[in-house]
N, C-alpha and C positions, 0 to 999 in steps of 0.2 A: 504494500500500500504506500503510495508516494506521500511526501510531506504535505503536498498541497491538498490531497484528498483528506488526510488526517486533520489538517487545519480547518477545512470546510465542515468536517464532521463535528469538530469541537465548537464551531461558531455558535450553536444553539445554547451552549453552557454559559454564555455571557462573556463580556470582554474582560472581566476580572479573573477568569479562570486561567491559571498558569499552565502552559503546555508542559509536557513531559520533559524532564531534563535530558539534554543531549549528552550521551556518553562520549568521552574523549575530547570534549570542547569546553573551553573555559573563557570567562570574561574577567579581565584583570584591569583594575584602575591604573592609569598612568597620568597622574596630575588630574586635570579636569577632563581628560579623555579616557575612554575605556577601550581596551584592545580585546577583540574576540580572536582566539587562536586555539591551536591544538593543545591538549593537556601537556603541562610542563612549563618550562620557563618561557617568558614572552620573547618572541624572536627579536633579534637585535635590530633588524631593519624596521620592524613595526614600532618598537619603542622609540627609535630615532625619529621616525616619521610622525608619530603621535606628539612628540615633544615640540615639533615645529609648527603645529596647527594652532591657530588662534581659537579662543572659545566661541561657541555658538550660543548666543544668549537665549535662543528660543527652543533649542532642541538638545537632547543628549547626544553627544558626539561619540560614535563608535567606529574604531578602525578595525576593518575586517582583514585578517590574514589567514585564510583557509584555502585548502585545495578545492578544486571544483567538486570532487566527490563528497565533500563534507558540507557544502552549502545548503543541502536539503535539511540538515539538522540545525540550521541557524536559529530558528524560532525557539528552540529549547533553551537558549542561553540569553535571549534578549529580555530586557526588563518590561514588565507589565505595568501600566499606569496611564495617567492622563497626559503626561508630557511626551511629546513626540520624540522620535529618534531619527538621527541622520547617519546612514551607513556610508563609510568612506573606504574604498579598497586601498590597500597599500600600493605604492608605486610598482608597476609591472605585475600587479596581482590579478585576480580573476575579475572578469567583467560582471558587474552586478545588475546590469540593465535587464537581463532575462528573468530575474527573480520576480515571483508573483507578489508584488508589493501590496496589492489590494487584500489578498488573503492574509498577508502578514499583519496589515493594519487591523483587520477584523479580529485576529487572534489576540493581538496585544492591547486592543482597545484604545489605541492612540495613533497619531499620524506617523507615517513612515516616509522618509525622503530617500530616494535612490537616484544615483547618477545614471543618465542615459547617454552613453558615450565614454570614450577612453579618457581617463583623467591623469594628469601629471602634476607634480608638486609646483606650486607657485609660492610667492612670498606669503608665508603664514597660512597657506591654504592649498587649494588645488585649482587647476584650470583644465579645460577640455583640450585634448591634444590636437584634434583636427578642426580648425576653424571653419572649414567648408561644410562639415556636417552639422554645425550648430548644436553641439551637445548642450544638455540642460539637466536640471534637477526636476524630478517629478514627485509631487506630494500625493500620497495615498492616505485617505481617511476612512474610518469605518462608516459604511452606509452612504458614501458620497463618491462622485466620480473623481478620477485622477485629475490633477491640475498642474499647470506649469509653476515651478517654484524657483525660478531664477537660473542663472548659469554661473554664479560666482560663489566661492566659499573662501573667506568670509563674505557674507552677503550684505552689501550696502543698501541703504534705503532707496537708492535710485536704480537698483537692479530690477527693472520691470520690462515687459514687452515693448519693443520699439527699436530705435536706431542703434541702441547699445547691446541688443540681445542677439543679433544675427548679422551675418556677413552681407554686405551690400556692394553692388557694382556701381561705382560712381561715374564711370565713363570709360573711354578706351584705355585699357590696361591700368586702371586705377580702382582699388577696392578699399573698403573700410571693414576691418575685421575686429571683433570684440577682444578686449584684453581684461584680465582681472581688475585692473585699475581704471578701465574706461574703454577706449577704442583707438585703433591704429589706422591712419590713412596712409596708404603707400602705393607706389607704382609696382607693376608686375616686374619680374626680373628673375635672375638666377636663384633657384630655390635654396642654394647653400647660404647666400647672403640673407635671404628672408628668414630661414630657420635660426641663424645666428642672432639676428636682431630680435626676433620673437622671443628667443630664450632670455635675452637680457631684459626685455620689457616685462616679461612674465615673472622672472625670478627676483629681479631687483626692486621693482617699483611696488610699494604697498598699496592696498586698496583702502580708500577712505570714503566715509559716508558723506563728508561735507564738500567733496569736490570730485569732478570727473576728469580724468586725464585724457587729453587728445594728443597722441604722439603723431608727428608728421615726418614721413620719409624715413630713410635708412641709408647707411653707407653701402655703396655698391649698386644702388638702384637709381633709376633716372630721377632727375629733380621733379618734385611734386608741384604742379601748377597751382598758384595761389587762388585762381578762379575756381578750381575744383573744390578747394577747402571752403571757399565762400559759399558755393552752392550747397555743400553738405551742411554748413551752419544754417542756411536759410531753411533747409528741409528737415532740420533736426526734429525728431519726434521723441518725446520722453520727458524727463524732469526739466526743471528750470534751466535756461541757458546760462544763468549767472554762475552755475556750478562748474562750467567748463573751464579747464585750465590747459592751455596749449604748451607743448614742449617740442622744440625743433630737434628731432632725432636724426635728421639727414638733410640733404639739400632741398630747398624750396625755391621755386622760380618766382620772382617778384618783378614788378616794373621798376626800372631805374634803380635797381639795387636797394630798394627800401628794406628795412628790417621786416621780418615776417609779420610780427605783431602789428606794426604800423600799417602795412599793406592790407592785412585782413580787417583792421578797424576801419580804414578808409573805404574798403569795399562793402562792408556790412553796415556801416554807419553806427556801430555800437562799440562799447568799451570791450576790449579784448585783454584778458589776463594771461600772461605768458610766464612760464618758468624760465629763470635765467640759466638753469642747467637741468639735471635730471633728479627728481625727488627720489630718495632712497630711505631706508630705515636701517640705522646702525645701532650698535649697543648703547650709544649715547642718545638715541632718540631720532626724530626725523631730521634729515639733512638734505641739502641740495648740492650735488657735485657737478663741477665743470665737466664738459664732455669733450673727449677726443673725437676726431672725425670718424673713427670706427665704432663709436658708441661706448667705449670703456671709460672708466672713472678718472677724473682729475682731482683737484683739490676741493675741499669742503667750502662752499661759497658763503659769503655774508649776505648778499642779496638773494632772496629766494624767488619772489615773483614781482613783476612790474605790470602796470596797466597801461595799455595804449588807448588813446582816444582819437576820434577822427580829426584830422587836421582841418583848421578853419572854423571849428565850432567852439573852441576855447577862447574866451575873451582875452586871455593873456598871450595868445599866440604860441602856446607851449608846443614844442615839437619833441621833447624828450619824454620817455615813459615815466609814469609816477610809481615810485616804490610802494609796494603793497605789503609784502611780508619780508622779514629779514631776521637775522640773528645778531645779537650784540657782539661786536668785534673784540672788545677789551673789557674784562670785568671791572665793575665798580665805577665806570664812567657815568656821570649824570646825563640823562637824556634831555636834549634841547628841543628837538622836533622829531618827526618820523625819520628814523635812520640817521639822525644827526646827534652827536654826543660831544659834551664839553671836554676838551683835552687840557686846556689851561685857560688863563684869564682872557686871552684874545685869540684862541685857536680852537677849531672844532674838527672832529673826525666825521666824515660823511660816508655812509655805505653806498657804493655804486656797483653796478654789475661786474665791472672789471676788478674790483677790490675795494680799496679805501682811498679817500681823498682828504688830505690835510689842507685846510684853508682857513681864512679869517671868517668872522661872523657875517660880514657882508658878502653876498653871492657875487662872484665875478661875472663878467658879461658872457664868458664862454662856458657857463655852468651846464647848459644843455648838451654841449659837445662832450664834456667829460662823462656825463651820465649816459651817453649812448655808445661809449667805447665798448667793444666786445671783450669778453674775458679771454685770457690766455689759459688754455687747459693745463699748462705746466705749473703755474703758480699764480698767486694773487699779485697785483701791482698796487703799490702805494704811490699815489700821485701827490704832488705839491705844486703850489703856484710859484712861478719863477719871475713874476713881474709885480711884486707887492712892495717895492721900495725897501724900506728898512725892515719890513717883516719877512722878506724873501728868505734870508738865511734862517730865521727863526722857524719858518714853516718847513724848510728843508731839514733842519735839525729834528723837528718833530716827526717828519716822515721817516727819517733814519731810525729814530727811537722806536716808532711803531713797527717798522719792518724788522728790527732786531728782536722785538718781543715776539713777533709772529714766527720768525725763524727758530727761536728757542722753543716755542710751544709746539711747532708742527714739523720742524726739520725741512721745511720747504725753502727753496732759494728765492725769497721774496725780492722783487725788483723795486727800486725807487726811481720814479720817472717824473721830470717836470712837465707840467701841462703845456707850457709854451713850446711850440715847435713839433708837437705830435701831429703826424700826418693822419688825415681822415682815413677811415677804413675803406678798402677798395669796394667796388660795387658787387658785393656778394651777400647772400643771406644765409650762408652756411654757418653752422655754430662754431666752427674752429676759428682760431685767431687769424687775422689777415695774413695771407701768404702761405697758409698751411695746406691748401687744397687746390687742385687744378680746377679751373673754371668750367671744364666740360661736364663735370658731374659724374664722369665715368669712374669705375673702381681704379684706385691707384695701387692696389696690392692684390695678391692672389686671393681668390675666394676662400673662405674658411673651409677646412676639411669637414666633411659630413661626419656626424657623430651618432653612434647608437645610444639613444638616451637611456635605455635600460641598464647599461653597464655602469653608469655614473650616478644613478639616482640615490644610492645609499650615501656616497660621499657628499652629494649635494645637500641632502638632508642634514648630515652632520655639520657641514659648513654653515647652513642656515641656522642651526642651533647655536653655534659658537659665535658667529658675527652678526646675527640678526638679519641675515638674508641680504646684505648689501654688497655682496661680492658674487661674481659668477664663477662657478666651480670649474668651468672649462675654458676660462680666459687665462691663457698662459702669459700674456704680456702686460696685464694690468699692474703687476707688482712694480715693474720698472717705471710706471707712470704714477705711482701712488705718492702719498704725501712724504713718506720717508725716503723716496728714491728720486726726488726731483733733480733735474740737471741744472747745474749752476750756469746762469746766463748773465751776460753783460748788457748794460744799457745800450740798445742799438743806436740811440741818438748820438752816442759818443764814438761810434766806429768810423764814421765818415771822415772825421778830422783826426784820426789816430796817427800819431807820429812816434817814432822811437825815442825814448828818453835816453839821455846820456848815462854813462856808467856812474854809480855813486862815487862821490869825491872824498869820502872820509878816509879811504886807504892812503891817499897822498898826504893827508893832514894829520892823521894820528899814527905815530910810529907803531909798527907791529910789535905786539907784546908776546914774548916767548916764555912760557911758564916752565920752571924747572920740573924735573920728573917727580920730585916729592911734593909738588904743590897741586896735584890733581884734586879738584874740588870734592870736599866731603862735607855733607850737611852737618854732621855732629861736630866736626872740627870747626866749621865756619861759625856755628852758633857759640861755641866756647870762646873763640877769638873775639866775637862781638861783645859778649858779656864781660870778658876780661878787660877789653879796651875801654868800654863805656859803662862801668858798673852802676853809675848814678841813675841810669835810665831803667834798670832792671830790679829795683828794690821791690816792686810789686809783682815780680814774675812768679814768686812762690805761691801767690794766691790764685794764679791763673790755672784754669782746668787743663789747658794744653800749653805747656811752657814753650814748646817748639814753635807753635803758631804765634804765641805772644812775641817771641824773639824775631820771627820773620816780619811781623807787622811793625814792630818797633824799628827794625832796620829801614823799612820804607818811610816811616815818619822822620827818622834822622836825616834822610836825604833832603828833606825840606829845610834843613839848617845848614850851617857852614860846611858840614862834612860832604854835602852833596856835590860840590864842585870838584872834589878829588876822588870820589868813589870810582873804582874801576881802573885807576891809573896804575895801581900796584897789583900785579897779577897774583901775588902770593900772600900779601899782608891782610890785616883786618879790614882795610878799606875795600879790597876786592871781595872779601867775604860779605861785607855790608851790601854791596851791590847784588851779589848772587842771592842772598837771602831776601832782599827787598823784592827781587823779581818774583820769588815764590809768595811773598807776603801779600802782594797786590792782586793775585789771581782772582780771588772771590769778591773783591771790593767793587762798588758800583762804578760804572763808566761815566765819564764827563764828555758831553758833546757840546762844543762851543769854544769861545775864545779863551786863551790863556796868555799870560804876559810875563816878561822879565826885562830887566835892564842889563845890557851887555856893553862890552867895549872891545869890538873886534880890532885886530891889528891889521897892518897893511897887507900882509900875505892873505889873510882871511877875506878881506874885502875883494882882493883880486880873484879869489877862488869862487866867490859867490856868483851865480849866474841865474837869470830869471828862469831858465829851463833845467837847472840842476836839481838833483835829488840827493838829499843828505840822509845817510843811514847811521843811526846811533847804535853802536855795538853794545853799549851798556844801558843802564837805566838813566832816565832824564827827567828832571823835575821842573815844573813851572808854577806860576802863581795865578790866582783868580782875581787879584786886585792890582791896580797900577802901583809902580814903585814911587817913592818920594820924588818930588821935583828936583832935577839936577843930578839924579843918580845915574852914573854911566854916561855914555855918549849916544847910545842907540836904544830904541825900543824894539824888543823882539816880541812879536805876536804870533802865536801858533794856534791853529784851529785843531782841536782835539776830536778824535773819533773813538779811540779806545783807551785813552788815558784814564787812570783810576783816581778817584777822589780819596785823598789821604789826609787825616787830621795831623796838624802840625805837632811837633814834639812838646811844645809848651801848651797845647790845647787851645791856642788862640787862632781859630779859623782852620781852613783847609787849603791844600794845594793839590796839584795834579802830577802824578808820576806815570811816565810812559815806560812800558816794558822794553827789554832789550830787543834789538833788531827792528825797531820802529823806523819806517821810512817817512821822510818829510819832503814835500815838493816846495821849491822856492817860487813864490808867486810874485814878490816885489822886493827890490833892493834899492834903498836910497841912502847914500853916504851922508854923514853930517857935514854941513858947510855953512859958512856965514852965520855962525851962532845958532843954527837950527839943528835939532837932533836928527840922527839917522833913523832909519826904519827898515826892519827885515820882517817880511810877512811869509809865513810857512803854513802849509796844511798837511795834516797827517794823511798818508795814503793807506787805504784799506788793503787787505791781503788780495782782494779780487782785482786791485788795480796794479799789481806788481807786473803783470804781463800786458794788460790793456788799461791804460789810464783813462778815466772818465774826465776828459778835459772840459766837458760841458759844465762841470762843477767848479772849475777854477775861477771863472769870473764871478760866479755866485758867492763863493766864500771870500774872494778877494774884496768884493764890495762890503761884505759884512765885517771883515777885519779892519778895513779902513774906517768904517763907522764906529767900531769899538775903539780904535786908536784915537779918533777925534773926541769921542765921549770921555775917554779916560784922560786925555790931555786937558780937558776942562775941569777935571776932578782933582782937587788938592788933597794931599795926604793929611788926614786929620790927626794922626798920632804917630810917634816913632815906631819903627818895626825892628825886630831883632837883627843884629848884624850878621852878615854872612849868608843871606838868602841866595840860593843858586841862581845864577844868571849866565847861562852858557849856551852857545850855539850848538844844537844837536849835531853829532857826527864830527865835531872838531875838537882839537886838543884843549886842555885846561887853560891854555894861554889866553883864551877869550873870556875867562871868568872874571867878572868885575868884583874886586875886593870890596865888600860892603854893599853890593847890589841888594837892594831891599825890596820887600813887598809884604803886604799884609797877609 
C-alpha cells in the first residue's frame, strides 16, 4: 500500500491524528531549522546547508536529505499542527516537486510548501536553477486548492505574481530574468558569461523586503540599450516602483555618454535610485562594494546609493546625483549634513561615490563635478581642493591624514588627489574606472570555464556560513583585488611632469663613518650607555613598567635639546646610541603633518650645495620645532613640511617638537641666501616612501605656498619668553657644521 493511499485512508481521522512513525528516518533540530535525514548523525552537507538559511517567519523550515526510496515515509516524521511547513531539499538532493503535497497537507492539518523546480543555494536561501522554466513554490492547504507561493526563499513582501516572478523577453536578444534579490536585465550572449554573472548575483546579493534590485548587463555581453531599460520600467507590473534600486553590473549604452542613472531618469521623467556598487552582506552587516569590470569585488564603499532626477526640473539646476544612503567614513565625527561630517573647525569630510572629499564648509563651484566622478575599483580616492588660498595646504594635510587612517584600517592603497586638474570621465557608462575597459563592449578576456555546480555546493555553503555569503566560492581572482591585496598606485596627475631627481647630496657633505668591529649596535649596551651618560634624566625609570621603552622614549626627547645637534656623529659612543634608541622610541608616537621650523647658519660650502631640485637624505634622526625661534637667532630660517615626523615632548616638559626617523628624504623647494640684512630661507618637504621612485611634483607648489605663508606668519610673531639653549637647528643630511650654537625654539 503506497504512502499516498495510507494518507488518504487516514484523512477521515482528522488533521490532528499523527501518522505512523517512519522507521529509519529522523528529524533533528539545527538552530531554527530542522533536518529530516536517515537515522544516525545529521549529514555534514545538510547541517552546513541548514546553517546558511535565513529563518522563515511564517513556516517551519525543514531541510530534507533523503534518498528517493525513503521519500514515501516523509509524512511519518513531519510535525502535526496548525503552523505550516516548508520543505527544502539539500543542494543536489532529490526533487520534491512530484511529492503529493495536497495529501501531505491533509494529513498534517497545516499548509505544506514544496518547490516546483530545481533549487540551488543563494544568499541565505535558495533560488531556482533554470530561469527559463520559472520555478516556484506551491502552497498546499487542507481542503483548498494549491496556490502559487512565490519563487524566493527568503520570501520578501514584494514576491508576488508579475514582472519579478517570470522571465520576460524585452526585445531582440534582451531578457529580464528573476533573481532572489529582484530581476536581471541582460542581453543574450555566451552562456558561460551568463552563468558566471548569474552565480555572482544569486550568491552574493541579499534579498531585502524594502527594496528590489534591478541588475543591468554583465561583463562579456553586449551593452544593454538604455531605451530597453526605460520600456521595462514603464511596463513594470508589481509592487511600488519606488522600491526599485538599479545597479550597473555591465555595460549600458546611453546617449552622449550620460551616467546610466541620469539617462534613465531623463527618459522616464522620474527619480531613479542607483547603487554606487554592488550590495552584499558581510559578517559586519550590509555593505556596498566597488565593482571590477568582471563583476568581482573591490573595496567597501562609503556611498551606497544616489538618486538621479530628470535634468531641467530642479530649480537649482542640479546635475549631480543626490546621496541617499551611505556609511560613516570615520568614527566619532559629528554629522553636519547628509554624508557630510565635521573634521575640524573649518574643514568637512564629504562622502562621494569615488571616496571622500576634504573641503571647506562653503561648497566650491565644481562640487557637482566631484560628486559625479566614478569610483576606482582598486581603492577609494580622497580628494582635496587645490585652489583654496591659505586653506589649500590645510585641506591637503587633512586629506593625507584621512587617507592614512583608511590605509591603516583597511590595508588599501588609498590615493590622495587634488580636485583641480582632474580630467572628466570619458564618454562611457560602464562601472569601471575610466580607461579600464574597451569601448566596444566586447569581452576583453576569455570566457569563464563552465562549472559543474554540484561539485562545489558543499564548499559554497561552508563559505556562506563563514563570511556571510559575500564572496563567490568559484572566483579565483577576487582575492588579488580585495581590500588587503590592493596594488599601490601613484597619483596619475603627477606622471606627466615626472623628471628624474638628482642623487642625494648628503654623501658628499657628511664624511663616511666606519664603525669598529666591536661597536656593532646592541640595544642592551646602547641603553646602558645612555643611562650612564645622562643619569639625571632616568631617576624615574625605576617606576616605569617597561624600562627599555622608557629609555628609548627619553632618548628621543633628549634630541630636542642640545644633544640633538651631535647625535649620530660618533658611531661608537653614547651619542650614537642616543640616536639609535631614539629611532626605536618614536615608532609608536603620533605623526605630525604640517610645518616645522628651526634657525640655522649654513656655511659657504653648504649654500653652494643646496639646489632647488636637490634631495637631502638624513642618515640619522633629525629634530625640528613647532614654534619660531627668537628674533635674531641664526642667519636663516629652515622650514620643513613634515609627513611622518613624530611628535615628541621636550625633555623639560615645556611643549613638543618633531623628530624624523633615520633615512628620511627631504626635497628642497626654495633656497634664499641672507643678504642686505635680510634673513635667509630654506624650504624643504619630506618625501613619502611612495615618492622615492616617482615624485609627486604636483604637491611641490602646494606645500611651497603653505610654507611661505607659515614663514610670513611666524616672522610677524615675536618670541614671548626665552627658550632653552641648544635647541637643534641643523640642515637635514648635512654635517654638524651647520648647527647654530644657541639656535632656539619653543
